[in-house]
Residue, then its C-alpha position, 0 to 999 in steps of 0.5 A: m528389636i534390631a540390637a537383639r537380632r544381630l546380637d543373636k546373629i553374632s551368638r550364633l557365629m560365635g558360639s557354634r560356628a555352624t553352617p545349616c544344612s536343610s537335611s541329610s540328604s543335602l549333604k550328599a548332593l554338595n556340587k563339584e565347587s564345594l567339594l574342590r573348596n572343602e578338598f583345598l582348606n582340608p576341615k574336619v566336618r561332622v555332623l550333628g542331628n537336630n530335633d526337626g530331622g535335619a542336620t548340622c554340619f561344622s568345620t572346624y579349622h585348626y589354626s596354630s600360633n606356632c610360628n617356627h615354620s620357615p615361609t618359602n613365599k618372598v612376599l610372606s616371609n616378612l610377616p610377623g609371628h605373633v598377632k594380638i587383636v584389640e577389639v573396639g566394637p562396643r565402643d567405637g561400632l556402636q556409638n553412631e547406632k542411631e537406636i539406643v542399644p541396651t546396657t544389658i546386650k552391651v555387656q552380653l556383647i562384650k563376654m561373648l567377644v571376651s568368650s571368643g578368645l579376646t584379650v583387650v576389648e574397648a568397653t565404651s567412652f566416657v564422654s557427655p551424653k549430649w553428644v554421644p547419647q549411645l554410651a551415657d551408660a558408661k558407667d553401668v556398662m563398667d559395673a557390669i563387666r568389672n568381674i570378668q576375668g581374662a581381659r583388660f577393658p579400656v575406655l575412651t576419655p577425651n578430655l580430664k573430666g572423662f578421665e575422672a570419671a572413668v576411674v571412679a567407675g572403675a577403668k584400668e587403662v584409657a584411650i585419647f583421640a587426636s586427629a591428623s586434619e585440623t578441620f575433622s578436628k575441629s568438627n568431631i572433638n570441637c577443637s584444634i588440634e594443638d588444643s586437643l593435645t594440650r588437654y590429653r597431656d593432662v589426661a597423660s600427666a593424670a593417668r601416669e600418677l595413677s600408673l594407667p596405661v594410655r593409648g593414643y588414637i589418630s584420625c585421617v592419617v591417609g585423607c579427611p573428607v573435608e581437607g583430602m589428602v593429609p600430608p604423611s608429616k603431619v601424622a608424624y607430627v601428632a604421633k610424636q606428641l602422643f609418644d612423648m606425653g607417654c602414650s603406650e600404643i598409638s593407633l593410626g586410623d584410616t577414617i574414611g577409607v581412602g588409603t592404599p599400599g600406595t598412601v599407606i607407606p610413606m605415611l608408615e615410613n614417617v610415623i616410624d622415624f619418631v614412634p618405635i615400631d612396636k608402639l604403633a597400631v593401624h586401624f583401617h576401614d574397608t570403604y572401597g575394599q582396601a582393608l586387607s590390602n593395606i594390612l598386608t602392606s603394613l605388615q610387610t613394612s613393619k612389624t606393625i600393630l593392628e586391631l579388629g572390630i566387630k562393625n562393618p566395613s571396617l578391620r581393625m587389628r593389632f599384629s604385634g611383632d616377635 
């Protein structure tokens, strides 16, 4: 099964972090390019023998969360010192898969993500199975991950009915999803921007009564597949509405991946006028190879929050400045 093979690949990448070598002799045949690369990265390399007589080489890199040093590079000097990742792959990454992924595979994926050190993993969405059949097992997924320690599992709740179902299933944090494009809003969630905000105020109010945190998403913050470029003022308006109704974080999503630093900066500047910087997240797709550039720009523009997901070609991170 495709899903099982993908999971096995992810398991190998996340579990062993290993790069197979065909044999011990191949280690001696490292070419000049690989030697230069190893010298530049300066990893500690250890070689373990396999039962088949071959060898597997592991490169261990030491990353430090201690940011007490002061970068001398002017470009990097404004970067925040703390990075937090919000993983949305089990929901956002799987919801459009054509082949139904078994619940057990989804649960195993979530467990692997948590074991990698991620502390926030968006698990699923309580949306009608008619619209998103891939996530029809939301309740079963929540039941299976109920006792996993060390991580939070927010879920998407598009309306009050979905919120109530999520609460019954044990959700402790929810998310709502708006758009900065009128056309996209109508095609994606079947209602206007204003109607969606009215719906989300009900969800936010219900969450507040239960003391549940609410995350807010905004799609098409730079461009829309139908309307073209989206004015930054429209993004700022929706962001302010979500913030005013009580969203603890607001993720700004470049849904179709058309953003560049030249369009991301004015969008962020407009939103920051209405929403505190430490409440913002950015969500970039690498459709045209601009995701990393947009992330760096966001970090340089403000101490933003960013998101990361397992599904290519998107990069979603949450960076929180100290």
